[in-house]
C-alpha positions in Angstrom: -56.3 148.2 -174.2 -54.7 146.5 -177.2 -55.9 143.2 -175.6 -59.4 144.6 -175.6 -59.1 145.5 -179.2 -57.9 142.1 -180.1 -60.8 140.4 -178.2 -63.3 142.9 -179.8 -62.2 142.1 -183.4 -62.2 138.4 -182.8 -65.7 138.5 -181.3 -66.9 140.8 -184.0 -65.8 138.3 -186.7 -67.2 135.3 -185.0 -70.5 136.8 -184.2 -70.8 139.1 -187.2 -69.6 136.7 -190.1 -72.9 134.9 -190.5 -74.8 138.2 -190.4 -72.7 139.6 -193.2 -73.4 136.5 -195.3 -77.1 136.9 -194.4 -77.0 140.5 -195.5 -75.5 139.5 -198.9 -78.2 136.9 -199.4 -80.9 139.3 -198.4 -79.6 142.0 -200.8 -79.5 139.5 -203.6 -83.0 138.3 -202.9 -84.5 141.9 -202.9 -82.7 142.7 -206.2 -84.1 139.6 -207.7 -87.6 140.4 -206.5 -87.8 137.6 -203.8 -88.6 138.3 -200.1 -85.4 136.6 -198.7 -85.1 134.5 -195.6 -83.8 137.4 -193.6 -80.3 138.4 -192.4 -80.3 136.0 -189.5 -80.9 132.9 -191.6 -77.2 131.7 -191.6 -77.3 131.6 -187.8 -80.4 129.5 -187.9 -78.8 127.2 -190.4 -75.8 127.0 -188.2 -77.9 126.1 -185.2 -79.7 123.5 -187.1 -76.5 121.9 -188.3 -74.9 122.0 -184.8 -77.8 119.9 -183.6 -77.3 117.1 -186.1 -75.1 114.2 -186.1 -71.7 114.2 -187.9 -71.1 111.5 -190.5 -67.8 110.1 -191.3 -67.6 108.5 -194.8 -66.0 105.0 -194.8 -62.4 105.0 -195.8 -61.6 108.6 -194.7 -58.7 109.5 -192.5 -58.0 112.1 -189.9 -57.6 114.6 -192.7 -61.3 114.7 -193.3 -61.9 115.0 -189.5 -59.6 117.7 -188.8 -59.9 119.8 -192.0 -62.8 121.9 -190.6 -61.0 122.7 -187.4 -58.0 123.8 -189.3 -59.9 126.0 -191.7 -61.7 127.6 -188.7 -58.5 128.0 -186.7 -56.4 129.7 -189.4 -59.2 132.1 -190.1 -59.5 133.0 -186.4 -55.8 133.4 -186.2 -55.9 135.9 -189.2 -58.8 137.8 -187.4 -56.6 137.9 -184.3 -53.5 139.3 -185.9 -54.9 141.6 -188.6 -55.5 145.2 -188.1 -59.4 145.2 -188.0 -60.3 147.5 -185.0 -56.8 148.7 -184.1 -53.4 148.9 -185.9 -51.7 147.5 -182.8 -52.7 144.2 -181.3 -50.9 141.8 -178.9 -50.1 139.7 -181.9 -49.1 142.6 -184.1 -45.6 141.1 -184.7 -47.2 138.0 -186.5 -49.4 140.2 -188.7 -46.9 140.0 -191.5 -48.1 139.8 -195.1 -46.4 136.5 -195.8 -47.7 134.8 -192.5 -51.3 135.9 -193.3 -51.1 134.6 -196.8 -49.7 131.4 -195.5 -52.5 130.9 -193.0 -55.0 131.5 -195.8 -53.3 128.9 -198.0 -53.1 126.5 -195.2 -56.9 126.6 -194.7 -57.4 126.2 -198.4 -54.9 123.2 -198.5 -56.7 121.5 -195.6 -60.1 121.6 -197.2 -58.7 120.5 -200.5 -57.0 117.5 -198.9 -60.4 116.7 -197.3 -62.1 116.7 -200.5 -59.5 114.2 -201.9 -59.6 112.2 -198.8 -63.4 111.2 -199.4 -62.4 109.3 -202.6 -65.4 110.6 -204.4 -65.4 111.9 -208.0 -67.0 115.2 -206.9 -64.5 115.7 -204.1 -61.6 115.1 -206.3 -63.0 117.5 -209.0 -63.6 120.2 -206.6 -60.3 119.8 -205.0 -58.4 120.1 -208.4 -60.4 123.2 -209.3 -59.7 124.8 -205.9 -56.0 124.0 -206.3 -55.9 125.8 -209.7 -57.6 128.8 -208.3 -55.4 129.0 -205.1 -52.2 128.7 -207.3 -53.2 132.0 -209.0 -55.0 133.8 -206.1 -52.2 133.5 -203.4 -49.4 135.1 -205.4 -51.7 137.9 -206.5 -52.5 138.7 -202.8 -48.9 138.7 -202.0 -48.0 141.1 -204.9 -51.0 143.5 -204.5 -50.4 144.1 -200.8 -46.6 144.1 -201.4 -47.3 147.1 -203.7 -48.6 149.0 -200.5 -45.6 147.9 -198.6 -43.1 149.4 -200.9 -43.8 153.1 -199.8 -44.5 152.0 -196.3 -41.2 150.1 -196.0 -42.6 147.3 -194.1 -44.7 144.1 -194.8 -46.5 144.3 -191.4 -50.2 144.8 -192.1 -50.6 147.2 -189.1 -47.7 149.3 -190.4 -49.4 149.4 -193.9 -52.7 150.7 -192.4 -50.9 153.3 -190.2 -48.9 154.4 -193.2 -52.1 155.0 -195.2 -53.4 156.9 -192.3 -50.5 159.2 -192.4 -50.3 159.5 -196.3 -54.1 159.2 -197.5 -53.1 160.5 -200.9 -51.2 157.3 -201.7 -54.4 155.4 -201.9 -55.4 157.3 -205.1 -51.9 156.6 -206.5 -51.6 154.3 -209.7 -50.0 151.7 -207.5 -53.0 151.9 -205.0 -55.7 151.8 -207.6 -54.1 148.8 -209.4 -53.6 147.0 -206.1 -57.2 147.6 -205.0 -58.6 146.3 -208.4 -56.3 143.2 -208.1 -57.4 142.5 -204.4 -61.1 142.8 -205.3 -60.8 140.1 -208.0 -58.7 137.7 -205.8 -60.9 138.2 -202.7 -63.9 137.2 -204.9 -62.1 134.2 -206.1 -60.7 133.2 -202.7 -64.2 133.3 -201.1 -66.0 131.5 -203.9 -68.2 134.3 -205.1 -69.5 135.1 -208.6 -68.1 135.1 -211.4 -65.6 132.6 -210.3 -67.9 130.3 -208.2 -71.7 130.4 -207.3 -72.2 129.7 -203.7 -76.0 129.3 -204.3 -75.6 126.5 -206.7 -75.4 122.7 -206.2 -74.9 121.8 -209.9 -72.1 119.2 -209.9 -70.4 120.2 -213.2 -69.8 123.8 -212.1 -69.3 124.0 -208.3 -65.9 124.2 -206.8 -66.3 124.8 -202.9 -69.5 122.8 -202.5 -68.0 119.8 -204.3 -65.3 119.5 -201.6 -67.9 119.6 -198.7 -70.5 117.3 -200.1 -69.6 114.5 -197.6 -69.8 116.8 -194.5 -72.8 117.0 -192.3 -73.7 118.2 -188.8 -71.3 120.2 -186.7 -68.4 119.7 -189.1 -70.4 121.2 -192.0 -71.5 124.1 -189.7 -67.8 124.7 -188.8 -66.9 124.9 -192.5 -69.7 127.2 -193.4 -68.8 129.4 -190.4 -65.3 129.5 -191.3 -66.0 130.4 -194.9 -68.3 133.3 -193.7 -65.5 134.5 -191.4 -62.9 134.3 -194.1 -65.2 136.4 -196.4 -65.6 138.9 -193.5 -61.9 139.2 -192.6 -60.9 139.7 -196.2 -63.5 142.4 -196.8 -62.3 144.0 -193.5 -58.7 143.9 -194.6 -59.7 145.4 -198.0 -61.6 148.3 -196.3 -58.7 149.0 -193.8 -55.9 148.8 -196.3 -57.3 151.4 -198.6 -59.9 153.2 -196.3 -58.5 153.0 -192.7 -60.3 155.8 -191.3 -61.9 155.1 -187.9 -59.6 152.5 -187.0 -58.0 152.8 -183.5 -54.3 153.4 -183.0 -51.5 151.3 -181.6 -52.4 152.1 -178.0 -56.1 152.5 -178.1 -58.6 153.9 -175.6 -61.9 152.5 -174.8 -63.7 155.1 -176.9 -61.3 154.5 -179.8 -62.0 150.8 -179.7 -65.8 151.4 -179.8 -65.3 153.7 -182.8 -63.2 151.1 -184.5 -65.7 148.4 -183.9 -68.4 150.6 -185.4 -66.2 151.7 -188.3 -65.2 148.3 -189.5 -68.8 147.1 -189.2 -70.1 149.8 -191.4 -67.4 149.4 -194.0 -67.7 145.5 -194.2 -71.5 146.0 -194.6 -71.2 148.6 -197.3 -68.6 146.3 -199.2 -70.9 143.2 -198.6 -73.9 145.0 -200.0 -71.9 146.4 -202.9 -70.5 142.8 -203.7 -74.0 141.3 -203.5 -75.6 143.9 -205.6 -72.9 143.4 -208.3 -73.5 139.6 -208.3 -77.0 140.2 -209.6 -75.8 141.4 -212.8 -72.8 139.0 -213.1 -72.9 135.5 -214.6 -70.6 132.7 -213.7 -67.6 132.4 -215.9 -66.9 129.2 -217.8 -64.4 127.2 -215.9 -61.7 127.5 -218.4 -62.1 131.3 -218.5 -61.4 131.6 -214.7 -57.6 131.3 -215.1 -57.7 134.1 -217.6 -59.5 136.3 -215.1 -57.0 135.5 -212.4 -54.1 136.0 -214.6 -55.4 139.4 -215.4 -55.6 140.2 -211.8 -51.9 138.9 -211.2 -51.0 141.4 -214.0 -52.7 144.2 -212.3 -50.8 143.4 -209.1 -47.5 143.2 -211.0 -48.3 146.5 -212.4 -49.0 147.9 -209.1 -45.7 146.7 -207.6 -43.9 148.4 -210.8 -45.7 151.6 -210.2 -45.0 151.6 -206.5 -41.2 151.2 -207.3 -41.4 154.1 -209.7 -43.3 156.5 -207.5 -42.0 155.4 -204.1 -40.6 158.3 -202.0 -36.9 158.5 -201.8 -35.4 159.9 -198.8 
């Protein structure tokens, strides 16, 4: 049944990621006094983009053409190996912290190179900004999750989730709280949400992600937007399961356990998405030069989490 759990979580991410994005947009719209387009609008946008013709700017190389596929492929691979529905999957051995962070970075680098490949001013500007953010985000993800791996004695994500299930009190420890705070900040930065980036703006002087994808259209743009929604969903699911893993199936799950795991992760991701969207209503975008200060603060939180984890680690 581990294969069924793996298929279930991949299918859940593929089908549910646009819905998660739609829920967040709808929450923001309601909080701002607007009717909103509905939670299914991202799916309608994807269908519209898939029916259009792709455009390849003159002078671009294979980097521009293959970047959307690399971004989507790395995200799907993370969804396949991460403990979202069950702690054990057929690819559980690849669910190492460093491998997952490397896959995240690979997708980011692919999109950054695509922005540079267009040769436009906005593409280069967005790529340079994204590189600065990634240089601060990826080490913070490593440190914050590493703080959880100290008491678990493993950097495997499935083992970390299983350890939290066995020792739930460690979530409320100083290391757990500091790591959770750092992870929330870097997930916001990694997925281009407020206050780091505003996904709803097209103002050239402030956008980061949108600046890199301005030259994309049609199916390639649809793939990028789909992959971005899947990345947000996967990171929210990992955040939920690392600190609140209750409901997740075990290493050898049964059919009922897989069903419960699917329902549990769907509820947890929805709650986190609603909370994030509601918070964005009251948050203004930071000035670009203040973003490194925020991310440096999250890195310090992660470093403190690792220090606290070593101080309070159980000794046997």
